[in-house]
NUKOL-974267 format. One record per residue: x, y, z of N, C-alpha, C in turn. Coordinates in steps of 0.05 Angstrom, whole numbers, plus 5000, padded with zeros to 4 digits. Example, Ala and Ser with C-alpha at 12.3 -4.5 7.8 and 13.67 -1.06 7.14 Angstrom:
2
526448865156524649105156526449345156;525749555142527349795143525850015157;
END
This chain:
409
501849744998499550025000501450294994;502050444983502750664980500350934984;501151115006499451345013500451614999;499651774996499951964996498152185024;500352285045498952445058497852735054;496652885058496353165061495053335077;496953435082497153545110497753935102;495754115111496854425105498654525116;499254335142501154295166503754155176;505154165172506753855181509453985186;511453845188513753835212515253985190;516454275204517054245228515054395244;512754465238510954615247509854405277;509354475300509354205316505254065313;505153875292502453775297502353545307;499553345306499953095305500152905278;500353055265500252905243503752835240;504952935243507852915252509052615259;506452585286507252325306506952105287;504152105273503351965256504951815235;506452005216508151965198511251835210;511851895232513451805240513351415250;510751415254509651165264509050985237;507851075223507750955188510350875175;511951045184514850965174516050735184;514850735211516750615230513550155225;512650265216511250055215511949965177;513250065161514149995142511550105127;510350245122508250385111509550515087;508950585060510450785037508451005043;510251135045508151435034509251685034;508351875017509552185014507552375022;508952675023507252805038507453045027;504453145021503653375013502653535025;504753825026504254065050505254305032;505154505056505054785042508754855065;508955165053511655225075510455315099;511955205108511955175153511255395157;509755655170509055855174507655825210;506655735224504855725240506855615264;506455765285503455915285504656285286;507656345286507756605283506656625260;506456605242505256655210508256755190;511056725201512356805180514156535169;514556555148515556235138518456165154;517756035165520855905175523055935165;526455995173528556015159529155735151;530155845123531555575107529255495078;526555625092524755625074523755855059;522155805038521056165021518856055010;517156285014514356275008513456144975;514956224968514756164931516456004925;514955924903517155624894515755354904;516655144895515954874891518354844909;517954504928520654444944520354194953;522654024944522153784958523853734964;523553594997526553445015525353245029;526753015039527152825053527552865079;525552735097526352685120524352495133;527052395156526152055168525851925141;526751915120525951705097524051735082;522051855081520251955070519652265056;518752255030518752515017516052705023;517652975024516553175033515753305000;512653365003513253564968512053824984;512454094980511654334987510754444967;509354574970507854804954507655064957;507855304942507955624945505355584962;505755764989502755915000504156215000;501156415015502756595028502356555066;504656625079504456655105502156675120;501756625138498956685150499456945160;501257025171501457405176500157515197;498957625203496457665229494657735219;492157815220489557915207489157645196;486057705201483757585183484257485151;485257815137484757725113486757505099;490457595123492157395108491457095117;489757045139489256845153487556695119;486356835110484456715089485656785067;488356885061489956835034491656615036;492156525060494356325075492656055067;490256015063488355785063487755695034;487055975020486055964994489155924981;491355954986492855974966494155694970;494155514995494255344989492655184978;490155154972488555044950488755004927;489755254921490455324891492355304887;494955364899497855114892497254944887;495554764912495754434905493554334878;492754544873491254444850492454514821;493954724830496454794806498854584801;500254614823502854484819502454244837;500854144852501153824860501053674838;500453634812500453454797502853404788;503553614783506953684768508453534787;508453604818510153534830510953264836;508253114836506852854830507452684818;507452824785506752754763507952384760;507452164744508051884751509251714770;507651864789507551744816504751524827;504151274836501851184840501651144872;499351224877497951154900495550934897;495750834929492750694933490450774958;491551084964490751154973491151424977;489251694981490551835005489351945021;491052075043489752095074489952365083;487652515082487952785095487752865123;490152955131489553115158488953315162;486553395166484753615160484753855192;485753895208484254215218483354305205;483454615213481354845204484354835181;484954925157481754975139481554705118;478954535133478654315112478054415091;477954595071478154605049481054585031;482954475052484954365039484554025022;482553975028481353805025482353784988;481154004982480654044954482753854931;484454034943487053924922487253614932;486853534948487053284952485353114937;482953184929481453064926480653094882;481853294882482153324848485053074842;486453014867489652814850487452544860;485252484889484952244880483752204853;481652424834481252394814482952354794;485652334791486652394774488952184775;489652074802490751864808489051574807;485851574814483751424808484451214836;485251374857485351204887483151374905;482851284915480151324936482251534963;478951764977480451874996480151845022;481351895038480151875066480252105082;478552265084479252575114478252585132;480252615156480452545181479852865184;476352935194475753195199477153285219;477453535233479453515257476553745272;475953915244475254155260471754165241;469854195253466954315241467054505224;466754475206466254825183463054755174;461954925164463855295178462655415201;461955165221461255305247463355345258;466155295253468755345269468855685268;468455795244468556025221466956215241;464556145245462956325259463256405288;464156095301464956145326466856325335;469156305314471956355327471456705320;470156745299470057045304470257155272;470857005258473157045227471157095207;468957035210466157035187464357075194;462957265196460357265206458557305180;458657385152457257365129455657205132;452057135128451856945129451856825101;451256925083452356815045455256735051;457156935058459856685061459756475070;457856385101458556175100456355905091;454456005082453255855061454755745042;456255995025457855805007459855655023;460855735037463155485053461855185057;458855205064457455035071457854745044;456854955015457154784997460254694994;461354884998463354724984464654435006;464854565036464554275051463754015047;460254095035458353865025459453765011;460553894984461853784960464753554974;466753714995468653544999467753265011;465653365036464452975041464052845020;462052914998460652804982463052634970;465152794955467252694940470052504960;469352494994471852365004468852045002;471351825001470551605009470551425041;471551615061470451535075471651785099;470251785122471152025137470951885165;473352075178473851995204474252155215;472752145248471352365263473652315300;474652595303475652505329474152495351;471552625348469552655366466252505363;465552325377463152215363461452415361;460952635381457852905378459352935336;460852965328461953065302459952915286;459252615284457452555267454952655258;454052635286450252795268451153105258;452453285254453053515243454153485214;455653245214456853185184454953035166;453352795194450652725180448852875159;449053095177447353295160448053425133;450753375128451053495101451853335087;452053065092452652765065450952645080;449552395066448852195064449951935065;451651875044452051625029455651565044;456751835048460051765062460251615083;461451405084462051245114462651465124;462651415154463351465171464951475198;466751485207468251275239469151415252;468351345283470651535296473251385305;475051605302477651615305478751785320;479251795340479752065356483151995352;483552225373486652325366488652235386;490352205389492452115410494852305414;496252225425499552355424501752115423;504452325420505952155425506551945451;508651775449509051525463510151735496;511151925480513452055499511152155521;510052225513507352405540506052235563;507051935553505151725577508051595593;510851705583513751545600513651725609;514451665645515051895666517351945651;518252345657520752445641522252445661;524752385641527352415660529352565657;528352785634529852995625530653275636;531053445632531153715647530353815634;527954035651526354225617527454525638;527354725606527154935625527155095643;528155145657526955355691524455505673;521855535684519455705676518255795706;518356065707517156225737513956045738;514055975766511555875770510655575765;513455435751511855155752514554985765;513254835777514654645803514254755833;514055015833513755145850510955205868;510155095887507655275902505555025887;503855015887500954925870501355055838;502054975819502255075788499654855774;497955035758496255055731497055135714;497954915693499254975669496954955644;497155135633495355085607497455065583;498154885559498754905531497654905513;498354995495497655075467496255335451;495155325442494155655419492855695441;493555955439492356195455489956325433;488756265433486556445411483856515426;482256555405479156525410476956385418;478556145407477155835417477555785438;479855865451480255785479479155925493;477856225493476056315505478356425536;481156485531483556565558482656795561;480956875565480357065592478456955608;478156745609476656555631479356515651;482256475642483956515659484156675674;484956985665485857165670483257285689;481457225689478457215705479256995734;479756805728479456625744482856725765;484256735752487456835770486257115774;485257405775484957535791483457425813;481557305817480457155833481956995858;483956905846484956795877488156925874;488357085861490557255873491557245901;490157285918490157235953491757065960;490956865934492756595946495556605933;497956665953500556655942501856405918;500856185931501555885924500555815889;498355945891497955825865498356035848;499655805822500755975797499855835772;498756055743497755985733500156045706;500655785695502755845677501955785648;501955895625501355905605503055915579;503155685575505455465546505355605522;505455755506504755625487504855975474;502756075444503356225440500756305418;499656545407496756545383496256815403;493256845372492057105371491357335400;491857035417490457215444493457285463;494657175457496657185477497957485488;497857615471499457865469496557995481;494358005483492058065499492358075530;493057725528493457675560495657815568;497957845555500057995580499658285581;498058385565497758665576496058655598;493058495604491758475621493058445635;494558215639496058125667497458345686;498558525665500558805669498158975681;496858975662494159245678492959105712;492458895709491058765731493458765753;495858785742498158665763498258425788;497658225755497757925768499457895758;500957785789504057705800503157385795;501557175793501057015793500056795754;499956925749499956895716502756905701;502756715685506056675675505656605646;507156735627506856775604508256675581;511556515593514556475577513356545551;511156385541511956335502511656055501;512855985470511855675458514755645461;514055295468517255155475516254975454;518854875442518954605420517054345441;515554135421513553975436515053825450;517353715436518753495458519253545492;518753905493519653865516516653975536;515353815523511853835526512153675556;512053395544511453255565512953335596;515953485599517253395621514853665637;514053855622513254055638510353995644;508853825628506953735639507353645666;508253385668509053275688509953375714;511053695711511853815732508953965745;506953985728505354145732503354005760;502254165776500754105798497953975790;497754105761494654125745494654185722;493554045705493654165675491154225663;490654575654488954665641487954595612;485354585611483954555586482154775585;481855015567479055235561478255165533;475455165527474655325504472155485503;471255645487468955825491467055725487;464155815504461755795501460555785481;461455445452459855585438458455225435;456655175414454754965411457654715393;458854865370460554745355463254565377;463254845397465954655425465154485439;462254505437461054245456461753915440;462254035416462353765411464953665399;466853895397470653745402471453755432;473253565422474853425440478253525441;479553735451481953865440484153685450;486053545429487553355430489353475456;489453685470491053665489489953505519;487253405512487153285531487653035523;487052905509489452615510492652665519;494052815519496552895519495852985556;493453065559493853135588493652895610;491452705591491952395613494052275602;495552315586497752095585499552195609;499552455610501652575623501552515650;499952345652499452275688497852555703;497252755710496452985722493552975724;492253085737489553165746489053465722;486053385706485353565693483853785701;483453975698481354115707479954195668;478154215673476454175639475054425644;475054715633473754905636472454885609;470454695589469254745572466854585582;464954565553463054455553462854155534;460754035542460353765517462353515520;464053425503465153225498468153185505;469353435514471653425521470753375553;468853475560468353475591467653295602;465753125584464652855591466952595586;469452615574471252435578473852475601;473852685613474852845644473452635660;470752705659469152615685469352345680;468952215658468351915653471851755666;473051885657475051815661475851795686;474851995702475852015739478552195732;479452295716482152445719481952725721;480252875728479953105743477453255745;476153465742474453695750473553815722;470153795714470453965694467754285703;469054505691467154685706465954835670;464154905673462455075653464555305634;464255225611465055445593465455745597;467455885603467256165608466556155635;466156045645465556135685468456135694;469356425698471356465724471056315746;468856415757468856425786468656065789;466955935770466655655774469955465776;471655655741474555575745475655595770;475955845783477255865808476655735830;473255665834473055385854474055115851;474355095826475654855812478954835822;480655045817482955115818482754985854;481555105864481555085897481954895912;479354655896477954465905480654355893;482754335883485154135879486154245898;486754545900489154565916488154395944;486054455958485954335983486254105980;485953845966486153675968488853535974;489753275978492253165985493153115965;495353095968497353015940496752685925;496052475951495252225941492852285927;490752425924487652525914488452535885;490352765883490652845858492752635847;494152545853495352345839494252105840;491751985846489351875837488851955804;488052145809486452275794487752255761;490652365770492652355748493052065736;493051785765492651445754490751495738;489351485739486151425723486151605706;487351835700486451955663489351725651;491151685655493551595648492551275644;491951155658489650935658487650935627;486851095633484351205608485151195578;487351405582488751405555489351115549;491150915570491650755550489550425547;487650555554486550335548483750445514;483050775521482150805495483951025476;485751075477487051325461490351195458;491151015465493750865464494850985432;497251095428497951145399499150865378;499950725392500450465378497850245361;495950325383494250155381491750355352;491650555368491250735342492050715306;494750805317496550745287495150555261;495450215285493850055275491550095259;490250185278487150225269487750305241;488950605233488550765220490150625191;491950515191492750285178490750085160;489450005177486549915182484950005155;484450235164482650405153483250415125;485750515118486750605092486450345076;486950165095488449865075485049745058;483249785087480549735079479049885057;479850075047478750305025480450245001;483050265005484350154978482749874967;483049714992482149514975478949574966;477049614981473649734971474649744942;476750064943476650234910477549914890;479649784890480649624884477749454869;476049334881474449074887471849264857;471449534863469349684861470049684831;472549684819472849804789472149644773;
END
């Protein structure tokens, strides 16, 4: 089986697809990657790359084909250019870059934008091979929920494009069971299967390496948030909860990562004189297990929107694997998983008082009680989200679709 993996985001950007490719390589699966020029999250093309021109490279023994695109930069119009430039470049240049190459199946890793599937579907038609789409975000709902698009006509146009994408895929994989209903409303015939996210095995292994020192982490009671700091994460709830807890000098909020709302958080922390909030920035993904295992508790937040109630942030799997108690300040599926696993506490999305009370509750508990929550989470991760088991499932999905397509010819 020979696979073409299509993803707007790829190494050296830090996304789940990187670990998946490394594991597929270890399993002996032959594949190539079609992607753009790395520029996430800061919005500037990484050193050693240029926005224009096609580029080929070899990484860990597999080929990477990079098409030109506009870097995401800052602001909504630049982000839109970034999204559409990948679609257009993929349609124009990918067939030439992949000429004379045969594939048994195309696999699309599709966090926003799902529009990146369009060139993959075109390649599937050219190469006469099936297309498997792993839907990470619901469109057009995510556009309106994050505030990028409010125009009803534009949202309806995007909905038609998404309907086209779903109908021309041979299999849809969803990381949350709650995704199936809204997707099924757009497509009736395409098979949909539950396929959750996971994390690299290093998150589940006790860290022995040294991590850089960070203010607030490893001292007192540290509540750590890791990942994108943006509108979807509603990080204002963290600032408000920290304000409510500023009289507790041993409680620290550590916000690792970058994103569109980080600068706002830094200004707000300064204006409020909050000494219990620390924003050290973004660190390499390989340092995350060590940082997480140093924290007293791990925090995940999402905005109070219906679409996010259907979403399971990938950091929940990472937090469970790290074996630390979780505070889930969100609604729906993500909160349900944390409660079901007995891995921590769940509070309503965007409720700072409830978040502050949950932090205090964990703070007042004994270390044994918190350790028990962490153990529960790690056990739940191993039973439901084990990386190796899910890689085997993905190979089965790809092989099954490829075989079905061959039989139907």
